[in-house]
C-alpha positions in Angstrom: 119.8 60.0 97.4 117.3 60.5 94.5 117.7 63.2 92.1 114.7 65.1 93.5 116.1 64.6 97.0 119.6 65.9 96.0 118.0 68.9 94.3 116.1 69.9 97.3 119.2 69.3 99.5 121.3 71.6 97.3 118.5 74.2 97.2 118.3 74.2 101.0 122.1 74.4 101.6 122.4 77.3 99.1 119.6 79.1 100.9 121.3 78.6 104.2 124.7 79.7 103.1 123.1 82.8 101.4 121.3 83.7 104.6 124.4 83.2 106.7 126.5 85.3 104.5 124.0 88.2 104.6 123.6 87.9 108.5 127.5 87.8 108.8 127.9 91.0 106.7 125.3 92.8 108.9 126.8 91.4 112.1 130.2 92.8 111.0 128.6 96.2 110.7 129.3 96.7 107.1 128.6 100.6 107.2 125.5 99.7 109.2 123.6 99.9 106.0 121.0 97.5 104.5 121.9 96.1 101.1 118.5 96.3 99.3 117.4 94.5 96.1 114.5 96.1 94.3 112.0 93.8 92.5 109.6 95.6 90.3 110.7 99.1 89.1 107.6 100.5 87.4 106.1 103.8 88.5 105.2 102.6 92.0 108.6 101.0 92.6 110.5 104.0 91.4 108.2 106.3 93.7 108.8 104.2 96.8 112.5 104.1 96.1 112.8 107.8 95.4 111.1 108.6 98.7 113.0 105.9 100.5 116.2 107.7 99.7 115.2 110.3 102.3 117.0 107.8 104.5 119.9 106.9 102.2 122.2 106.8 105.1 120.5 103.6 106.1 120.7 101.5 102.9 121.9 101.3 99.3 120.1 99.7 96.5 122.6 97.0 95.2 120.4 95.2 92.7 117.3 95.9 90.7 115.0 93.6 88.7 112.2 94.1 86.2 110.8 92.2 83.3 110.7 95.3 81.1 114.0 96.6 79.9 113.0 100.3 80.0 111.9 100.0 83.7 115.2 98.2 84.4 117.3 101.1 82.8 115.3 103.8 84.6 115.9 102.0 87.9 119.5 101.7 87.3 119.8 105.5 86.4 117.8 106.5 89.6 120.2 104.5 91.7 123.3 105.8 90.1 121.9 109.4 90.3 120.5 109.4 93.9 122.4 106.6 95.4 125.8 107.2 93.7 126.3 103.5 93.1 125.8 101.2 90.2 123.4 98.3 91.0 123.4 94.8 89.5 120.5 94.3 87.1 118.2 91.2 86.8 115.3 90.1 84.8 114.7 87.0 87.0 114.0 87.8 90.5 115.2 84.4 91.5 118.7 85.3 90.5 118.4 88.5 92.5 117.4 86.6 95.7 120.3 84.2 95.1 122.8 87.1 95.6 124.4 86.9 99.0 125.1 90.6 99.0 121.5 91.3 99.1 120.0 91.6 102.7 116.5 92.5 101.9 114.1 93.1 99.0 111.4 95.6 98.1 108.7 93.9 96.1 106.7 96.5 94.0 105.1 94.3 91.4 101.5 93.5 90.3 99.7 91.8 93.2 99.4 88.4 91.6 103.2 88.2 91.8 103.4 89.0 95.5 102.9 85.5 96.8 105.5 83.7 94.8 108.1 86.4 95.3 107.4 86.8 99.0 107.6 83.1 99.7 110.8 82.8 97.6 112.4 85.8 99.3 111.5 84.4 102.9 113.1 81.1 102.0 116.1 82.9 100.8 116.5 84.7 104.1 115.5 88.0 103.0 113.6 90.8 104.8 110.9 92.2 102.7 109.3 95.5 102.2 106.0 94.2 100.2 103.6 96.6 98.5 100.0 96.1 99.4 97.9 94.0 99.3 100.0 91.4 100.8 98.6 88.9 98.3 96.2 88.2 95.6 93.9 86.0 97.8 93.1 85.4 101.5 94.8 82.0 101.4 98.1 83.3 99.9 98.3 86.1 102.4 97.9 83.5 105.3 100.9 81.5 103.9 103.1 84.5 103.7 102.3 85.5 107.3 102.9 81.9 108.6 106.2 81.5 106.8 107.4 85.1 107.8 106.6 84.3 111.5 108.3 80.8 111.2 111.6 82.2 109.8 111.6 85.4 111.9 112.1 87.8 109.0 111.0 91.4 108.9 108.1 92.0 106.6 106.7 95.6 106.1 103.5 95.8 104.0 103.2 99.0 102.0 100.1 100.4 103.8 102.0 103.7 104.4 99.2 105.5 105.9 100.4 104.0 109.2 103.4 106.2 108.9 101.5 109.3 108.0 101.9 111.7 110.9 98.1 112.9 110.5 96.9 109.4 111.1 99.2 108.9 114.0 97.9 112.2 115.5 94.2 110.9 114.7 94.9 107.7 116.6 96.3 109.6 119.7 93.2 111.9 119.7 90.8 108.9 119.4 92.6 107.0 122.2 92.4 110.2 124.3 88.6 110.2 123.9 88.4 113.3 121.9 85.7 111.7 119.5 84.0 109.8 122.2 82.5 106.2 121.2 82.9 105.5 117.4 80.5 103.0 116.0 80.4 104.4 112.4 83.1 105.4 109.8 82.7 106.6 106.4 85.6 106.0 103.9 85.6 107.0 100.3 87.9 107.6 97.3 86.6 109.5 94.3 88.5 110.3 91.1 87.9 111.7 87.7 89.8 111.7 84.5 90.1 113.7 81.3 89.3 111.3 78.4 91.2 113.4 76.1 94.4 113.3 78.2 97.4 110.9 78.0 95.9 109.0 80.9 92.4 109.0 80.0 90.8 106.9 82.6 91.7 105.0 85.8 94.8 102.9 85.6 95.1 103.5 81.9 98.9 104.3 82.3 101.0 105.4 79.3 102.4 102.4 77.5 106.0 102.8 76.4 106.2 103.0 72.5 109.1 100.5 72.4 107.3 97.8 74.5 107.4 94.5 72.6 107.6 90.7 73.3 111.3 91.1 72.9 112.0 93.5 75.7 109.0 92.7 77.9 109.2 89.1 79.5 105.5 88.2 79.3 106.0 84.6 80.5 107.5 85.8 83.8 104.7 88.5 84.2 102.2 85.7 84.0 103.6 83.6 86.9 100.9 83.2 89.4 98.1 84.3 87.1 95.0 82.3 86.8 95.3 82.1 83.0 98.8 81.7 81.6 97.8 81.1 78.1 96.9 84.8 77.5 99.0 86.0 74.5 101.2 89.1 74.8 99.1 92.1 75.6 100.6 95.6 76.3 97.6 96.7 78.2 97.5 93.8 80.6 101.1 94.2 81.2 101.3 98.0 81.9 97.7 98.6 82.9 97.4 95.4 85.0 95.1 96.8 87.6 92.2 96.8 85.2 92.0 92.9 85.0 91.0 90.3 87.6 93.8 88.0 86.9 96.4 90.5 88.3 94.3 92.8 90.6 91.0 93.2 92.3 91.0 97.0 91.3 89.4 99.3 93.8 89.0 96.7 96.5 92.8 95.8 96.8 94.3 99.1 95.5 92.4 101.7 97.3 89.9 100.2 99.9 92.7 98.1 101.5 94.5 101.3 102.5 91.4 102.7 104.1 90.2 99.6 106.0 93.8 99.3 107.2 93.9 102.9 108.6 90.5 102.5 110.2 91.9 99.4 112.0 95.1 101.4 113.1 93.1 104.6 114.3 90.3 102.8 116.1 92.1 99.6 117.2 90.0 97.3 115.0 90.7 94.0 113.3 88.7 92.4 110.7 84.9 92.7 109.9 82.5 89.9 110.4 80.5 90.6 107.1 80.6 92.5 103.9 78.1 93.4 101.2 79.5 94.9 98.0 78.1 96.2 94.8 79.0 98.2 91.8 80.2 97.8 88.1 81.9 99.2 85.2 79.7 102.2 84.7 81.8 105.0 83.5 84.3 103.5 81.1 82.2 101.3 79.1 81.7 104.6 77.2 85.3 104.8 76.3 86.1 103.2 72.9 88.0 99.9 73.3 88.2 100.1 77.1 88.2 96.4 78.0 88.6 96.8 81.9 87.2 94.0 84.0 87.2 95.6 87.4 84.5 98.0 88.5 85.0 101.9 88.3 82.1 102.3 90.7 82.1 100.3 93.9 80.5 100.2 97.3 80.9 98.0 100.5 79.3 97.9 103.8 81.1 96.1 106.7 79.9 95.1 109.9 82.3 94.4 112.7 81.7 92.2 115.7 81.9 95.0 118.3 79.0 97.1 117.1 80.8 99.0 114.5 80.2 99.6 110.8 82.4 100.9 108.1 80.7 102.4 105.0 82.8 102.4 101.8 82.4 104.1 98.4 84.5 104.7 95.4 83.6 106.2 92.0 85.8 107.3 89.0 83.3 109.7 87.5 83.5 112.7 90.0 86.3 113.8 92.3 84.6 116.6 94.1 85.1 115.0 97.5 88.5 113.6 97.0 89.4 110.8 99.3 89.6 110.1 103.0 88.1 108.7 106.1 85.7 110.3 108.7 85.6 108.7 112.2 82.4 109.8 113.4 82.2 109.6 117.3 79.7 110.5 119.8 81.6 113.4 120.9 83.1 114.6 117.6 84.4 113.7 114.1 88.0 113.2 113.2 88.5 113.2 109.4 91.7 112.9 107.2 91.4 114.2 103.7 93.7 113.3 100.9 96.3 112.2 103.3 97.2 115.9 103.8 94.6 117.6 106.0 93.1 116.5 109.2 90.1 118.1 110.7 88.3 117.7 114.2 84.7 118.9 114.6 83.2 118.6 118.1 79.6 117.6 118.4 77.3 120.2 119.6 74.7 119.5 122.3 72.1 122.3 122.4 74.9 124.7 121.9 77.4 123.0 124.3 80.4 121.0 123.0 81.4 117.8 124.8 78.5 117.5 127.2 78.8 113.7 127.6 82.7 113.2 128.1 84.7 115.9 129.7 87.8 116.3 127.7 89.9 119.4 128.0 90.3 121.8 124.8 87.7 119.9 122.7 87.8 122.6 120.0 87.7 122.5 116.4 91.1 121.7 114.9 92.6 121.8 111.4 96.1 120.5 110.5 98.1 120.5 107.4 100.5 117.5 107.1 103.2 119.6 105.5 102.9 122.9 107.0 101.9 121.8 110.6 103.6 118.5 110.9 106.6 118.8 108.6 106.0 115.7 106.6 106.7 116.2 103.0 105.1 113.2 101.5 102.2 110.9 102.3 104.1 108.8 104.7 106.1 106.6 102.2 109.5 108.0 103.1 108.9 107.3 106.8 107.3 103.8 106.0 110.6 102.8 104.3 112.7 104.2 107.0 110.8 102.3 109.7 111.4 99.1 107.6 115.1 99.8 107.4 115.4 100.4 111.1 113.5 97.1 111.7 116.0 95.3 109.5 118.8 96.8 111.6 117.1 95.8 114.7 116.4 99.3 115.9 112.7 99.5 115.5 109.6 97.2 115.0 107.8 97.2 111.7 104.7 99.4 111.9 103.0 97.3 109.3 104.1 93.6 109.7 102.8 90.7 107.7 99.9 89.9 110.1 98.7 93.5 110.0 98.9 93.4 106.1 96.8 90.2 106.2 94.2 91.8 108.3 94.2 94.8 106.0 93.7 92.9 103.0 90.9 90.5 104.1 88.3 93.2 103.8 89.4 93.9 100.3 89.2 90.2 99.3 85.8 89.9 101.1 84.4 92.8 99.1 85.7 91.2 95.8 84.2 87.8 96.7 80.9 89.4 97.7 80.8 91.5 94.5 81.6 88.6 92.2 79.1 86.2 93.8 76.3 89.0 94.3 75.9 87.8 97.9 76.7 89.0 101.5 79.7 87.4 102.8 80.7 86.5 106.4 84.1 86.0 108.0 84.8 83.7 110.9 88.0 85.0 112.6 88.5 81.9 114.7 88.5 79.4 111.7 90.0 82.1 109.3 87.3 81.0 106.8 84.5 82.8 104.9 81.1 81.7 103.8 78.1 83.3 102.0 74.6 83.9 103.2 
């Protein structure tokens, strides 16, 4: 056996042994809990973990991993405080994946790291809670879906709107015919920031004062990035959403949530075309702001079944917040800020619901917390659903395939914007082309 062949054999054998050990532990009913390893413990990772602890009877965090020592320390403290156990700590996610005591992992890292980490986790036999977008490109996402289906592991993509009770109610209402036929949806996300505040602009998160090359593993952060020769840069590390190498900004941070939930509510899949435009209009005025991704962005999607989605985002005015308006022939269902749902019936010469007879087609207003009893935006229930899927008691509401379908519109918008052309998607060939 050659050296290369021997190394591959040993890696495969180790992965099989690790998977077998984890499966045996679950089969033997070890407290009927999922042993979870958390990869990426920055602000988003800590938020998801905190809300996941609403279901702490279903899991325990046995390991945490981050390339910044400050994040690692905070994660360990949070687990000890809320989970009442002390997790192992890792800087290299591969070492965490090799731990046979870890059944599943949560990946809450910058999007350019999703592919390598998810593929490695699946090969190690781990179930995955993977923050959106599923990957940094369409091609990477397709590979994750293919491997997840091949090995049969649970993958829950972090599009938590699907677990928000308002959207579930909106879906029920639409399927009951309350809104009639829907051929148009308006989705939007508007923000504004105080340039004198600690976080003066979109994604300019506070950088820890002690951050340095010594306690921030820059080389590991750059894994999967297009340019790995970039010298250590605190802004790129802690404010990564502003740079193309690590994120597509609005298109994959915000828009993906909203195209996904439109798919969920209206039973859609992927658009057939996209035209996107925008630019860095607001923050070029901020001294020293070197962001690359747009702060002003619009995209128009055409779907193959006579449906259009109009998307807009702007970081200079938050008057209208964010949400989706599903505009049907019989009424409009809108969800605002993930907290309020409104239904407005259409009026036809003073009569409501003249075209389709649906009982009680009256104006409706719901508050997620007060009326439906859901404390957060759906994150806690999304993690719970993932854990129940790991335990074989439920199916994941946002599996890898749904995560890929959600991400494709975001990637199409990025490609359209960068190339200044309308882009077309062929769902049969899973390929895109420009006009």
